[in-house]
C-alpha positions, 0 to 999 in steps of 0.5 A: 266873394267870387265864392259866395257867388252862389249862395249869393244868387239864391239868397237873391232869387229867393228874396225877389219870390217873397216881394213879388208874393207880397206885392201880389198881396197887398195889391189884392188887399187894395184892389177894394180902394181903387178908385176911392178918395182918402185923405192922409195926415201926411203926404209921403206916401205917393210911391206907395199910391202910385204902385197900387193906383191909389187916390188920395184927396190931399193930406191934413197937416198940423201945426205948431 
C-alpha cells in the first residue's frame, strides 16, 4: 500500500488530533468528580478510571 501512504498518514494525523481533543474534553467534564468516590454496577471501567483520575469505591453485582 505504498501508493496510499500519504492518505493513510493524513488520516492518522486527523484521527490523533480528534482523539486528543475528545480526551481533553472528557477530562475537563470529569474534573469536578476527581476525589469523589462512586459505585458502579460493573468493575469494567478500571482503565478509564485510571486514565481520568477517578475513584471507584466498589461495584455492585446482581446475582440471578
